[in-house]
N, C-alpha and C positions, 0 to 999 in steps of 0.2 A: 624368687631369685632376684638379686639386685642388678641394676645396670650401672656400668662404670663409664665415666667420661674423663678422658685424660687431658690434663692441662699441662702444656709445656710453657712454663712461666720463666721468661728470661729478663733479668734485670741487668743494669749496667755493672753490677759487681758480681752477681752470682745467678745461676739458673737452677731450675728444679723441674723434675717430672713428677707430677702429682696426679693420683687417681682419685676421683670423687665418686663414691658409690651411692646411688640413690635407691632407697628401698622400694619394694614393689608397690607399697601403698602411697608412695610419693610424699610421705609425711616426715621423713628424716633423711639425713645423708651422713657419710663419714669420709674423712680424708685419709689417704695413705700417701705419704711422701716416699716415693720409690728411689729417688736419686737427687742429689744436690751436687753442684759443681761450679767452679769459677767461670765467669764469662770474660775471657782474656782479650785484651787488645795488644797489638804488637807494633813497635815503631820500625818502619822500613824506610828506605831512601825516598819512597813516594809519599810518605806521610804516616799518619796514625790509623791503623786498620783494625777491624775485628777479625779474630782468628775463627772465621766462620766454619772452616773444616773441623777444627777442634770442638767447637760448639755442637756441630752436627753429630760428631762421633759420640759425645756425651748424651745427646738426645736419644740416639738409637740404643745406647746401653740402658738408659732409663726405661725405654719402652720394653726392652727385654726383661727387665726386672718387674715391670707392671704385668707383663704376660704371665710370668711365674706366679706372682701374687694372686692374679685373677683365677688362674687354674686351680690353685690350692684352695681358694675361698669359694669356688664354683660361682664366680661372678662373670657376667657377660660384658666385655668391653665393647661399647657401642661406637665411640668416636674419639677423635683426637683433634686438638686445636692448639694454636700458638698465639701468645701475646708477647710483646717486647716493649722496650722503651720506644719513644717516638722518633720521627724525622729521618732516621738512617735508611739507606736504600742500596740496591745492587743492580747491576746490568746483566742481561742475558742476551746472547746472540741468537741468530735465526736457527741454529742447530740445537738450542737449549743449553749451551755451555755458559757457565758463569764467567763473566769478564772481570777478572781480578778480585781482590779482597775488598769488601766494603769499607769505606773510610768511616771513622767514628765522628760523632758530632763535635767532639772536643779537638778535632784536628785544627791546628792554628791557621791553616790555609783559608778557612772560612772568613776570617776577619778582613782580608784584602778584598775578597769577593763581595762582602757586605758593603764595603765602601764604594765599590764600583757599581753595584746594582742600584744602590740608593742614590747615586749620582745621576742615574738615567731614568728612574721612576721614583717618585717621592714616597716617603714613608706613609703619608696620608693616603695616597692612592692604593698602596699595598694593603693597608689595613682596611680601607673601604671595600676592597674586593674580598679579601680573605677572612677578615675579622679575627686575625691571629696576632698575638703579641710578637712584635718584630724583634728577633734575636738572631745573631750570626749563626747559631746552631741549626736554624731551620733549613729544610731541604732546598728551598728557593736559593739560598746562598751557597750551600754545599754543592749543588748542581752547577751553579755558575762557576764555582772554583774548579770543578771537574772539567768544564768546557775550556776554561782558561789554561789548565795544566795539561790536559791531554784530550783535545777535541776528537782525535781519531777513535777513542774508546766510545764516545757518544755516537759517532757515525756508524760504528760496527754493531751497535746494540739494536735489538728488536723490541725488547721489553724492559721496563723499569719495574722492579719489585721491591717493596719495602721489606725490611728484615723478616717480619712474620709471613709476608707473602712468599718470600724466597723459601722459607722452611716448609710452608704448605706445598710449594712446588716440589721440593725434595720428597715430601711425603706422598703426594698424589700424582705427580707428573703433570699437573694442570696449573696454569698461571692465572691469578686473579689479583685485583687490588681491592682490599677490604676497606670499608668506608671510614671506620674510626681511626685507623692508622694513617690513611690518606689525608684525613682532615688535619693532621699535625704538620703537614708539609709546607703550608703557606702557598700551595698551588691550586687549591680548591676555591671556587666561588661559593662562599658560605650561603648565599641566597638560593642558589640553584642546586648545589651539591655536585656540580660538574667541574671538570678541570678548566681553569681559567687560561684561555689562549694569551691574554695580555701578560699574565705572570710567567707562563712558559716562555713567551718571547723574551721577557726581561732576563731570564737566566740562560737563554740560548738553547732550549731543549725542544725537540719536535714533539707535537702532541701524539704522534703515532706510537710513542713508547708506552702509552697508557691505555687501559681499557676503562669503560665505565665501572664505577665502584659497585661492589656488592654489599648488602647490609649484613650486620652481624647475625649469626645464626644460619648463614647460607651454607648448604651442603656443596662442597667442591667436588667430591668423588671418593672413591675407595682408595685405601693405601695401595701402593704399587706391589707387584709380586716380589720385587727385591726387598722392599721395606718389610713386607710380611715375613719373608724368609729370615732376614737378619734380626728381626725383633721377636719372632715367635707369635705375633698377633695374626689372627685370621684375615683373609682377604675381605671378609664382610665388614671390617672396621672402616668407618667412614671418616673422612677428613672434613671437619666443619669449621668454617671461619667463625671464631667467636668474636667478642669485642677484642680486636687484635692489638689495640693500644692498651698498655697495662693500666693506665689511669681509668680508661673506659671500663675495663673489667672490674677494677676496685669500686668504682662508683655504682656499677650495676649490683654489687653485693652489699650496699648499705641498707641495713634493715630499718629504714626510717619509718616513723609513724605517719600515716597518710595526712593527718591534720596538723602536723607540726611544721613550722617554718624553720628549715634546717640548712646549714651549710656544711661543707666537708673540707677535711685536710687529708689528702692521700699522701701518706708519709713514708718516704723511702730515700733513695739517693737524692731525688728531687722531692720537694714539697709542693703539691698542687693544691691551691686554696681556692675554693669556688662554690658554686651553687648549680643545681640542675634546673634548666629552663625548658619551656616548650618551644621557644623560637630564639634566634640569635638576638643579642643586644648589641646594637651598633650605633648607639647615640654618641654624642660628642664627649660625654663624661667617660664612657667606656673606652673611646679612642685615646683620650688624654691619659687615662690610667693604664692603657695598654693591656686590657683584659683580653683573654683568648676565648674564641667561640669554637669549640671542637665538637664533632659529632659523637653522640652517645647512642645507646641501644634504644630502639623504639622511636627513632627520629627526635630524640631529646638533644639538647645542647648542654655540653659541659662548659659553663662560663667560669673561667678560672684564671689564675695568675701563677706563673712558675716562680718558685723561690729555691735558692740553692739546696736546702734540705740537708740530710744527714751525710751528704758528700763531704761537708766540712769535718764531721766526726771521722768518717772513713779515712780521709786524707791525714788527719792528725794521728790516727792509729798507725797508719803506714809510716809516718815520720818517726814516731816513737820506736817502731820496730827496727827502722834503719839505724837507730841509736843503740840497739840492743835491749830496748825496753818492750817486752812483749805483754800486752794487756788484752783481755777479752773486752767485749763491749760492756758487759756487766761490771767488770772491774773499773772501766773508765767512768761509767755512770755513778758508781759509788764514790770515786774520787771527786767527781764534780759535785756530788751532794755535800761533801765535807768541805769544799773549797769556799773561799770568801765570796759572798754574793756581790754582783755588779762591779767587780774590780775593773773589768775591761769589757767593752761592748764593741761589736763590729757590725758593719752592714753586710749581711750574707750575700748580697748581690754585687758587691764590689768586684769589678771585672777580673782582676788578677786571681781571685779565689776560684774562678771557673776552670782554670788550667790545672792539670795534675802536677803534683810535686811541690815541695818547699812550703807546705801550708803553714808550718810553725813560723817560718821566717816572714811569710806574708802577713800573718796576724801581728807579729812583732812590729812590722813596718807600719801597718794600719794604726796600731796603738801609738806609735811615735808620732805619726803624721797628724793624729787627732788629739794629741796632748794627754794621753792616758797612760796608766801603768802597763808595762809590758808583762804578760803572763810569765810566771816563773816555774810552775809545776804542771805536770799533766792534768791535775784537777783544775788548775786555773784555766788552761786552754779549753778543756771540755765544758766547764761552767760558762765560759765566755761564749762558746758556740751555741749551747742550749738556751741560755738566756736571750741571746741575740735572735735565735730562731723564734722563740715565743713572742718577742716584741715585734718581729717582722710579721708573724701571724696576726697579731693585734692590729697592726697598721693596715694590713691587706684586708682583713675582715671589716674594719671600719670603712675603708674605701669601697668595698663590695656593697655594703649596706647603702652607702650614699649613692652609688651608681645605679643600683636597682630600686632605690627608694623602698627598702624593706628593713625589717628588724628581725634578726634571727633569734630563735629561742634556744638553740643548741648547736654544738659543733660535733659532727661525727668524724672521728679519726679512724681511718682504715689503713692497712698495710703494715709492713714489718716495723716501721718506726713507732707503731703503737705499743711495742714492747717496752719502750723507754718511759717508765712511769714518772720519772722526774720531769721529763719534757711535757708529758701530759698534764701534770699538776701545774707546772709553770704556765702552760697555755691557758688553763682554766683561770688562773689568777690574773694573767696579763690581759685576757680578753673580757673577763667578767662574765663568761658564759659557761654553763655546764659542758663538759667534754665527755662524750660517750665513745668508748674505744672498742672496736671490733666490727667485723672479724679481722684478726691479724692476717689471716690467709685470704684476704679479700680478692686479690687478683686471681688466685687459683680457683676459688669458689665461684666468683663471677664468671670467669671464662668457661668453667665446666658446666654451670647451670644454663648459660646461654646456648651451649651445645645441646643440652637437654631440651631447651626450647626449640632449637632448630630441627631436631629429629622427632618432635612431637611428644616427648615424655612429659614435659611441663607445658602449661597452656599459655601463660603470659607473664609479664614482669611482676605483676601484683602477686602471683603465686610464688615466683622466685623469691621476692623479698619477704613474703610471709614465712616461707620455708626457712629462710636464713634466720629470721627473727625467732623462730621456734627452736632452732637447733643451737644457735650461738648465744651464749650468755655474755653480754658486754660488761665492761668495767665503766664505772662512772666517776668522774672527778669534778668536784664542786669548786666554784670560785670562792675566793676569800678576800677580804679587805686587806690591803697592804700599801702603806705609804711609801715603802721602799720601791715597789713596782711603779707607783706614780712618778717618783723622782727619776727612775730609770727610763720611763717612757719619754720624759722630757729630754733626757740626755740622748736617747736613741734618735729622737726626731732631729737632732742637730748633727747626726753622723752621715750626712749625704755623701754619695760617692765622689762628688766633685771636691769635697774637702780633703780627700786622701789621694796623694800622688800614687800613680801605678808603681807597684813593686818592681825592682830591676829584675 
C-alpha cells in the first residue's frame, strides 16, 4: 500500500492541492492533482489584501477530493503541508482570531515605509544582518507600513504567522514559524538563524510576536477534529511543515547530479536565479549585487536573486483579455515564436512593471523612453518579455559566477515556467549553458517528499533527489551560437532602470 503526502501549493496566481503517493518500496511516486483554483487578491479601502477565507475554502475542498481519491485507491494519507510565495504575513490575537485580511506584497503602501525605514537604518546594515536582497516587498517594510497605518492592530496581536504558517494553524490549531518562509522576511539574522532585534526595532514590531523557527520536515500535530470532519481525512493525518517557501520546495526537488556544478532558475510568477550553498555568502560582491541568502532544507542556503519572471506574461495576458482578446499561454508562446526577434527589449526589474495593471502601456512607455520600437501585436509583446527574461537570466548567472568565483556547467529550471519551451531554448542560447528542465511540479514534489522525510518514510535529501531523478525524465535544451543574441546582449546592457522614466 502506498503512503500519500498532500501538498497545498499556493502561488501568487493560482493554488493547487496535490497528493504525492510514494510506493511501499520507496522507489517511485506519482502525483495526483486533486484541485486547482485562483489565489485572489482584493482591493479594499485599507489596501490590497489576499482573500484568505476564499483560499482556505478551496484548500478544504481540495482535501475532500484527496480523501475520496485515497479511499478509492486504498492509499493511506500520512500528512499535509503548505507552501506559498514569500514575505506575506498575518496577525492573530490572544484568542486565536485572525486580525484582518493579510496584505499582499504588491500593496503600494510598502514603498513609503521602505523610504522611512532605510532613512533610519542603512541598506548596508540591513543586508549585513539579513543577507537578503533589499526590496520594498519584504516583510521588514510591509510590517513598518502596518505600524504606520494601524499601530493598534500590532498592539492587539499575540502572534505573527506567515501565510503558510497561518494555514498550518488552520489545519492543526497550532502556531509555528517555519524556517524557510521566515528567512524571506528580512527579519532573520542569517548568521544565527534567529530573529534580529535590530531589524524588528527598525520596523517597530515587538519580538514577542515570533517563536523560534522550526526546520522543514517538523511535525506540527494532527489535523483538527473540524478539519477532519470537513475534509473526510482521518484524525491520524499529521500536519508537517515542509519547505514552506515555494522556492525552497522547488530547489529541494532539483534532481542534480552530485558531482555537477549547477545553478537553478525557479520559474514562475517570479524567477529565482541562484545556487545552493552550504553557508551564507556575505562578501562585498554579494552585497553590491544584492543577492539573497535564504534558508533551504538541511541547513543549506539558497543564494539567489529575484527577477520579475512570468508576471510580465501574466499581466500582458490579462491586458489582452480586457481588450476582448482571449489567449491561452500556449497561444501566446506560439505568437511570440512567430514574432520578429529583438524588436523591443525591456528591463524586467523596471519598478513600474512590479505593480499590477496597465502592463502593455508600461512596456510601450519603456520602449519610447529608451528609443525602441513600440510593440504592435500580442506576439511582439510576448517575444519582448521572453527575450528580456532570457537576457536577464544571462546577466544574473554571469554575476552569480563572479560573486561565487565558480563556473556552472548546467542550469536546472524547475517550476511551471519550465513548460515554456521557447523561453527554455532562449535561456540556453543567451547563457551558453545547457538547460535541464524538470520537474515542472517541483514545488509540489519537493514539499511532499520533505514531509515524507519528516515522518521517516524517506531517510535524507540524497534519497529524495535520487528518487526524483529516477521518476522524472527531464527535458534538455542545448545552447547554440547566435550573433543576434550577442548583439541583443549589448543592447540589453544599456537598458538600465535609470534610463527609463517611471510610467505615469
